N, CA, C and O of each residue as an XYZ file, in Angstrom:
384
protein
N     107.199     99.556     85.287
C     106.902    100.194     86.386
C     107.529    100.469     87.191
O     108.565     99.805     87.165
N     107.478    101.275     88.130
C     108.174    101.686     89.159
C     106.686    101.795     90.244
O     105.560    102.228     89.997
N     107.373    101.101     91.711
C     106.982    101.731     92.780
C     107.213    102.799     93.369
O     108.408    102.992     93.147
N     106.688    103.956     94.229
C     107.385    104.775     94.523
C     105.878    105.768     95.548
O     104.664    105.753     95.344
N     106.571    106.387     96.439
C     105.762    107.022     97.412
C     105.578    108.444     96.965
O     106.532    109.039     96.463
N     104.456    109.001     97.112
C     104.378    110.502     96.786
C     105.262    111.335     98.162
O     105.218    110.993     99.344
N     105.843    112.207     97.719
C     106.351    112.686     98.773
C     106.080    114.238     98.699
O     106.294    114.882     99.726
N     105.598    114.939     97.502
C     105.456    116.100     97.533
C     104.642    116.725     96.384
O     104.474    116.088     95.344
N     104.160    117.896     96.543
C     103.790    118.482     94.948
C     104.246    119.586     94.414
O     104.560    120.322     95.350
N     104.503    120.226     93.157
C     105.008    120.711     92.480
C     104.055    121.971     91.818
O     103.112    121.670     91.086
N     104.257    122.905     92.017
C     103.231    124.167     91.326
C     104.509    124.854     90.309
O     105.637    125.247     90.610
N     103.909    124.810     89.220
C     104.492    125.842     88.385
C     103.585    126.980     87.499
O     102.945    126.619     86.511
N     103.596    127.955     87.819
C     102.843    129.166     87.286
C     102.969    129.076     85.800
O     102.066    129.105     84.963
N     104.608    128.931     85.583
C     105.244    129.173     83.534
C     105.511    127.464     83.479
O     106.321    126.943     84.245
N     104.805    126.750     82.577
C     105.512    125.739     82.055
C     104.621    125.450     80.684
O     103.677    126.133     80.287
N     105.151    124.299     80.088
C     104.630    124.172     78.849
C     102.843    124.072     78.886
O     102.156    123.493     79.728
N     102.485    124.679     77.933
C     100.987    124.602     77.574
C     100.323    123.379     77.614
O      99.121    123.340     77.873
N     101.179    122.061     77.314
C     100.767    120.562     77.361
C     100.394    120.203     78.497
O      99.674    119.234     78.739
N     101.153    121.437     79.758
C     100.681    120.679     81.103
C     100.156    121.247     82.004
O     100.285    120.997     83.203
N      99.388    122.230     81.408
C      98.435    123.038     81.970
C      97.186    122.285     82.888
O      96.649    122.794     83.871
N      96.931    121.198     82.416
C      95.737    120.645     83.288
C      96.099    119.774     84.374
O      95.307    119.381     85.230
N      97.803    119.373     84.287
C      97.861    118.195     84.804
C      98.611    118.425     86.501
O      99.244    119.431     86.820
N      98.396    117.470     87.234
C      98.650    117.918     88.422
C     100.244    116.860     88.568
O     100.502    115.691     88.282
N     100.860    117.747     89.027
C     102.283    117.210     89.094
C     102.817    116.969     90.753
O     102.752    117.696     91.744
N     103.354    115.622     90.534
C     103.714    115.267     92.174
C     105.459    114.755     92.265
O     106.136    114.253     91.368
N     105.777    115.027     93.397
C     107.101    114.455     93.565
C     106.984    113.088     93.977
O     106.217    112.972     94.933
N     107.540    111.906     93.534
C     107.979    110.654     93.956
C     109.388    110.680     94.204
O     110.366    111.358     93.889
N     109.075    109.563     94.968
C     110.501    108.768     95.629
C     110.432    107.240     95.410
O     109.708    106.562     96.139
N     111.118    106.720     94.493
C     111.133    105.300     94.199
C     111.467    104.535     95.673
O     112.349    104.971     96.413
N     110.658    103.342     96.011
C     110.656    102.481     96.978
C     111.948    101.484     97.209
O     112.755    101.598     96.287
N     112.206    100.856     97.877
C     113.253     99.872     97.864
C     112.770     98.502     98.264
O     113.409     97.659     98.893
N     111.558     98.413     97.808
C     110.551     97.028     98.166
C     111.541     95.855     97.756
O     111.625     94.907     98.536
N     112.283     95.846     96.614
C     112.897     94.903     95.855
C     114.596     94.668     96.201
O     115.329     93.752     95.827
N     114.950     96.039     97.186
C     116.267     95.893     97.588
C     117.038     96.460     96.109
O     116.471     96.508     95.017
N     118.314     96.822     96.354
C     118.922     97.345     95.619
C     119.237     98.844     95.809
O     118.837     99.407     96.827
N     119.964     99.538     94.836
C     120.605    100.799     94.850
C     119.259    101.613     95.013
O     118.517    101.362     94.063
N     118.672    102.556     95.958
C     117.841    103.842     95.845
C     117.970    104.524     94.507
O     118.995    104.741     93.861
N     116.688    104.823     94.219
C     116.869    105.744     92.812
C     116.620    106.956     93.093
O     116.055    107.076     94.180
N     116.805    107.850     92.579
C     116.507    109.210     92.504
C     115.075    109.694     92.383
O     114.401    109.326     91.421
N     114.467    110.674     93.508
C     113.463    111.248     93.173
C     113.072    111.879     91.955
O     113.845    112.526     91.250
N     111.749    111.665     91.692
C     111.585    112.371     90.257
C     110.014    113.276     90.446
O     109.561    113.520     91.564
N     109.307    113.706     89.139
C     108.349    114.398     89.273
C     107.553    113.523     88.585
O     108.168    112.691     87.917
N     106.336    113.475     88.560
C     105.624    112.585     87.148
C     104.281    113.178     87.618
O     104.050    113.633     88.738
N     103.358    113.088     86.477
C     102.241    113.802     85.968
C     100.933    112.983     86.787
O     100.713    111.929     86.191
N     100.366    113.097     87.517
C      99.336    112.493     88.034
C      97.931    111.765     87.175
O      97.000    112.520     86.898
N      97.875    110.821     86.924
C      96.468    110.329     86.397
C      95.854    109.468     87.169
O      94.973    108.701     86.779
N      96.274    109.544     88.280
C      95.521    108.551     89.524
C      94.743    109.301     90.345
O      93.807    108.681     90.849
N      94.853    110.528     90.651
C      94.550    111.561     91.679
C      95.044    110.960     93.364
O      94.290    110.853     94.331
N      96.417    110.660     93.315
C      96.996    110.292     94.372
C      97.549    111.781     95.423
O      97.937    112.833     94.915
N      97.481    111.589     96.582
C      98.062    112.183     97.375
C      99.372    112.190     98.182
O     100.120    111.221     98.053
N      99.706    113.169     98.979
C     100.790    112.966     99.590
C     100.831    111.817    100.388
O      99.755    111.455    100.865
N     102.223    110.913    100.737
C     101.795    109.883    101.367
C     101.578    108.345    100.754
O     101.876    107.209    101.123
N     100.852    108.975     99.545
C     100.445    107.581     98.675
C     101.153    106.405     98.159
O     101.677    106.915     97.168
N     101.475    105.347     98.156
C     102.384    104.357     97.886
C     102.012    104.373     96.142
O     100.783    104.382     96.074
N     102.528    104.379     94.924
C     101.754    104.423     93.760
C     102.799    103.531     92.596
O     103.952    103.111     92.690
N     101.789    103.489     91.508
C     102.475    102.451     90.405
C     102.798    103.744     89.353
O     101.875    104.394     88.862
N     103.906    103.968     89.134
C     104.583    104.807     87.980
C     104.885    104.453     86.442
O     105.792    103.629     86.320
N     104.460    104.787     85.556
C     105.363    104.367     84.267
C     106.370    105.216     83.745
O     106.521    106.236     84.417
N     107.063    105.116     82.810
C     108.158    106.278     82.226
C     108.258    106.354     80.932
O     108.018    105.357     80.251
N     108.612    107.492     80.387
C     108.975    107.250     78.920
C     107.894    107.260     77.784
O     107.145    108.196     78.064
N     107.530    106.748     76.811
C     106.369    107.077     75.502
C     105.089    106.574     76.639
O     104.016    107.174     76.575
N     105.287    105.368     77.742
C     104.088    104.841     78.071
C     103.463    106.078     78.694
O     102.358    106.556     78.438
N     104.499    106.565     79.676
C     104.070    107.723     80.430
C     103.020    109.131     79.374
O     102.002    109.629     79.855
N     103.461    109.455     78.229
C     102.792    110.674     77.882
C     101.552    109.432     77.220
O     100.442    109.902     77.472
N     101.424    108.255     76.592
C     100.473    107.802     76.348
C      99.325    107.475     77.425
O      98.271    107.054     76.949
N      99.376    107.564     78.288
C      98.413    107.396     79.480
C      97.489    108.645     79.632
O      96.339    108.612     80.071
N      98.262    109.917     79.140
C      97.161    111.230     78.721
C      97.024    111.282     77.624
O      96.851    112.470     77.351
N      96.970    110.365     76.270
C      97.156    110.540     75.133
C      97.813    111.819     74.590
O      97.432    112.434     73.594
N      99.007    112.182     75.495
C      99.526    113.252     75.086
C     101.077    113.132     74.379
O     102.078    113.746     74.745
N     100.989    112.304     73.426
C     102.090    111.977     72.645
C     103.126    112.855     72.601
O     104.231    112.492     73.004
N     102.911    114.196     72.082
C     104.113    115.462     71.972
C     104.224    116.066     73.637
O     105.034    116.969     73.848
N     103.597    115.665     74.493
C     103.612    116.429     75.954
C     105.188    116.101     76.368
O     105.754    115.105     75.917
N     105.721    116.863     77.104
C     107.013    116.880     77.834
C     106.811    116.065     79.322
O     107.243    116.496     80.391
N     106.130    114.915     79.164
C     106.152    114.076     80.379
C     106.908    112.771     80.179
O     106.628    112.002     79.259
N     107.752    112.570     80.951
C     108.749    111.496     81.306
C     108.263    110.568     82.264
O     108.676    109.440     81.993
N     107.441    110.604     83.432
C     106.878    109.667     83.873
C     105.460    110.341     84.544
O     105.194    111.539     84.645
N     104.612    109.129     84.982
C     102.980    109.509     85.201
C     102.610    108.383     86.205
O     103.089    107.261     86.039
N     102.037    108.562     86.914
C     101.305    108.058     88.134
C     100.007    107.170     87.836
O      98.913    107.734     87.859
N     100.098    105.639     87.522
C      99.217    105.300     86.590
C      98.247    104.640     87.601
O      97.110    104.310     87.262
N      98.765    104.445     88.943
C      97.588    103.633     90.192
C      98.093    103.959     91.428
O      99.239    104.346     91.660
N      97.166    103.784     92.244
C      97.313    104.082     93.748
C      97.764    102.496     94.278
O      97.200    101.625     93.615
N      98.547    102.052     95.197
C      98.553    100.755     95.473
C      98.009    100.676     97.159
O      98.345    101.304     98.163
N      97.145     99.729     96.942
C      96.543     99.216     97.936
C      97.164     98.358     99.104
O      97.075     98.564    100.315
N      97.755     97.433     98.496
C      98.778     96.302     99.368
C      99.377     95.826     98.418
O      99.061     95.853     97.228
N     100.469     95.266     99.025
C     101.132     94.340     98.025
C     101.929     92.672     99.025
O     101.725     92.401    100.208
N     102.453     92.188     98.422
C     102.833     90.983     99.030
C     104.210     90.500     98.240
O     104.388     90.531     97.022
N     104.897     90.162     98.996
C     106.249     89.570     98.589
C     106.171     88.486     98.882
O     106.377     88.335    100.086
N     105.873     87.207     98.127
C     106.041     85.753     98.236
C     107.086     85.240     99.047
O     106.977     84.768    100.178
N     108.221     85.394     98.284
C     109.456     84.995     98.357
C     110.242     85.334     99.880
O     111.103     84.780    100.564
N     109.535     86.390     99.957
C     110.319     86.832    101.238
C     109.326     86.701    102.616
O     109.627     86.723    103.809
N     108.246     86.580    102.053
C     107.320     86.327    103.494
C     106.764     87.678    103.653
O     106.189     87.883    104.722
N     106.817     88.583    102.855
C     106.665     89.939    103.503
C     105.113     90.580    103.037
O     104.987     90.736    101.822
N     104.165     90.884    103.726
C     103.417     91.055    103.142
C     102.731     92.507    103.905
O     102.614     92.585    105.128
N     102.363     93.477    103.074
C     101.878     94.919    103.493
C     100.686     95.443    103.110
O      99.959     94.851    102.313
N     100.310     96.854    103.761
C      99.038     97.385    103.417
C      99.483     98.553    103.516
O     100.394     98.762    104.317
N      98.950     99.613    102.724
C      99.548    101.155    103.151
C      97.889    101.468    103.401
O      97.521    102.579    103.781
C-alpha cells in the first residue's frame, strides 16, 4: 500500500465505460518514511476522499479487486482515509 495526499480531482467526459461510476482523484505519494519522492498518479476513489485527505492506496490487481472490476482499466484505488499515524522509531506522531 501507498500513503498519499489527495491533491485534486479528475473529470473525464470520454472514458472507458467501466469507469463511468467512479470518482477519480489525483494523489501525491507522501515521504513519511523518507526516500525519493514518487510521481503523482490518478486513483479511483473507493473511500469517499476529498482534496487534502491523507489516504491509503492500493495498486495493480488489488486496485481492480476493490471495485470487483477485474477487467476495468484501474491501476490505483483509494481504499482508506487516514485519521492519524504514529512512527515509533522516529518518535513522530501526527494527526490529519
